[in-house]
N, C-alpha and C positions, 0 to 999 in steps of 0.2 A: 266323804270330800275334805273333811281337816286334814287326812292324811296325805291325800294328794296337794295341799294345799302345800303340807307341811313339805313334802319333796319337791316341790317345786322353790321352793324357799330355799332349802339345800344345797339345789344344785346351781341357783342364782349365785349363793354365796362361796360356796365350795368351787367353783370352776377358775372364776377370778383369783381367790387366792391361792389355788394350787400354780394356775401359771406366772402370777407374778412372785410368789414364794420362790420359783424357779428361776424367773429374771433377777431377781434379787440374789439368789445364790450362786448364781454365774458372774454378776457383779462384785460380789465379794470376793469371789476366789479372785476375779481380775486383778482386784485392788490388792492382793497379795504373792501377784504372779511374775511380777518384776520390781526388781529393786528399785527402779524410778519412782514406784509407786508406795512402795514400803519407807521410802527413805526422803518423800518429799510431806511436809506438812498440812497443806491442804487436802490430802488425800487420805492422810492418817485422822483427819478429821470427818471427811465423808465416811472412811469407813466405819467409825464411830457411830456416828447419824445413820448409815443405813444398817448397821448392825442391828440397832436400836428398833430401828422401824420394822425390821424381818422376822426379830423375834416379839415383836407386838401382836403383827399380822396373825404369826405362828399360834401366838397362844390365845389371840382373841378366838381365831376360827375353833380351835378346839375347845373352847369353852361353849362356843355356839352350836357344833356340833354335840354336844354333852348334852346342851338344853331340846336338841329339838330329839336327842335318842329319850329322855324324858331322864336321866341316868342322876342318883339322887345324891349329892356333895354333901358332907357333915361341913359346918361351920369353918372348924379347921382348916380344911384342905382348900374350901371355898377361898377362906383368906391368903392361902399361899399363893393361889392364883391372881388374886385382886393384888396383892403385895408385889408379883412379877409387872404385873401391868400398870401400877403405878410408877415405878423404876424403871420400865422402857419408856413409860409415857412421858416421863421427866426428862430424859436423856436428850429429846429431839431440841425443844427449844433451848435447853441449856448450850448444848454445842451450837445451836445457831446465834447465841452470843459469840462464840469463838471465832468460828469461821468469817464475819466480817469485818472484824478485828484484823486477822490474819490479810484480808486483802486491804485494809486500808495502812496498814504497816506496809505493805507490797509497791504501793502507789505515791504514799506520803513519805514515807523514811526509805529506799531501795537500798543506798548505800547500808541500813542498819540494818536492812531485814532480815540478812544471814544469820547475822548476831543475835538479834531479837526472837525469831522465829525460828528457834531450833528445835531438832528430833525432840532431844529430852525437853526443851520446857514444853512442848506440845504434848508429850505423852505424860507429862506432869499434869495440864491442865484438863487433858481427858479423865487421869484419875480423879481428879477434883469434882467435874460433871458427874460420876459414878457417885463420888463421897456424898454430893449435897443431896442426889436421889436417894441414896441408901439413908441417910438423917431423916429423910421426908418420910420414908416408910417404917425407920425406926419410931418416930413419932408417933405413926399412926400404928403400929404394934402397941406401942404402949395405952393407946387409947383402947384397941380390941382387948386387952386384959384385964378392962373392967365388966368385960358382960362375961356371961357363964355360957360360951359355945361348943360346949363338948358334945352334948348331947342333939345338940341341935340341928336342921336338916333346911338345904336352900333345895326349894321345889321348883322354881323355874331358873331362868339365865344366871349363873354365877356369876355376879358383877360387884359394882359399889352398889348399886342400885339395890340389890336384895341384901345387901349387909348395911341397916339400918341400923346406925349406931347413935342417934341423936344429932341436935342442932350442933354441937358443939366441933365434932367430925365435918359436919356440912362447910360451916363457918372457918374452920381452919382450910379444907381442900380449897374454897373459893378465894381465901387470903394467899395460899401457895401459888395457885394456879395464876394470878392477876402480879405477882411479885414476879414470877419468873416471867410471863411473856412480855409485862411490862418492860422489865430488863433487856431482853431480845429485842425488843420492837426499838428500844431507844437506841442501842448496840447497831441495829441494819443502820435506822433511821441517822444518825450521831457518822459512821463509817460513809456513808451515800452523800453525804455534804462535805464531809471534806474529802472525798475524791471529786467530788464536782469542783471546789475550792482549788485544789492542788491542780486540776485540769488544766486553768488558767493560768498557772505558770509554766514559762517558755521551759523551764528544765525538767519537766514531767515529759514522760512518754508518752504522747497522746492515744497511742492505741491502747497501750497497759490499760492507761485510768477509762476509756472506753470499755472495754472489756471487763473489768471491775465493776462499774455502774450497771451493768449489764447482770453481770454476778450477784450484787446486794440486790437487786429488783428480785430475782429469783429467788434468796436468801427470804424475802419479805414475803412472796408468795408462798413458799414453804412454811414459813413461820403460820402465814394465815392457815393452812390445810392442817397444821398440827394444831392451832387453835382450835379447829372446825369440831375437832373428835373432843373437845372438851364440853360443847354445849348439846352432844348425844345425848346423855343422862337427864339432864333435865327438860330437854323437849320429852324422852320416851316419858319421864313419871307425867309432865303435863297431861300428855294426848292420853295416855292410859285411864284418867280420870275421864273422858268425855268420850271416848269412842267405846264402840263395841268390839268384842273380841277379835272378831275377822278384821275388821279396818284397823284394828291395831296392831294385830301381826302384819300385816301389809305394810303399814306404815316404818313398824319398828324395824322391817327386814329392809325397808328402802333407806331410813336411816344408816343402818348398819352397814351396809355398800357403800355410802357415800361420805358419810361421815370418819368410820374406821377403817374399812379395806381401800378405798381409794388414794388417800391420804399418804398410805403407808405403799402404797404401791409409785408413787409418783417421783420419790427420791431417784431411783435406779433411771429414770426417764428423762425427769429434769437436767439431773446431775453427767449422767454417764452419755447420752448422746449428744450431749452438748460439747462436751470439751474432748478437744483434737487428739490427746494422748489416750484417754480412755476410749473414744466410739473404735478404734478400729480393732483393738486388742478384745472388746466385749462382744463387737460382732463377728470377730473370727470365732470364738467362745459358743457363739449363741449360734453360728451357722456351720463351723466346722467346716468351711468351703473355701477362705480366702485368707492366706499367709499374709503376717503381719510381721514386721519388725522393727520392735523399738531399744533404742540405743540403752544400754545398763545406765 
């Protein structure tokens, strides 16, 4: 019975993961297939966001399958996987700090947008995002070094839950998560308010302002989806203390699909199908039926 349930859980998580990994891969290819995508700043930021989500989705599924197959990992290997997860987890909200600011400048300072939001500045901002997330990982590594993990093994799902490193690590993770998501929330909200104010000006492009408001609302939704993944571990830990093992397995996998897989799958759908420039090219690569021409 337990083996059957394990097989069902594996199918429930693996099938949608593979489907969306394929869609995300096509989306990543699409964003590098045309000069208009490679040389437009908002598409560069979108590529960075989608890349982080795709890597995290693949890494999370690998860890899940390792757990289902009862593959025992030494702590050092589990730490490497956990570092990769923490790195990519931090990229999404940090990128969502930059994306609304780009839309704000486009609407409120249209004449200066081309000089402020350049490809060079955007690439520098993306490098800064990865540097901040890497610094967070480095801090966690310094905490890991205090523990003798060479011969220790992780017998369950390799994740931050399995790496019990004391209250200091938990406090640090909570503080870092709060700072990042508050910063992203402030950026999105401030940009939205700025766009609304600018839309009242007679010199502002009304259509552009309206589209920017909708885009910023989508950024807020995406931020909420990213934030939902951070509540997975606390909920799993709390429920593991009160539920039977069978019920806990069901809840754990439901949470995994809801809080880990689902948010990582929405980026390509939210942005790819909505954007009038990306959508025809994306559908062309997905269907291989309709020919689309995009000017370089």
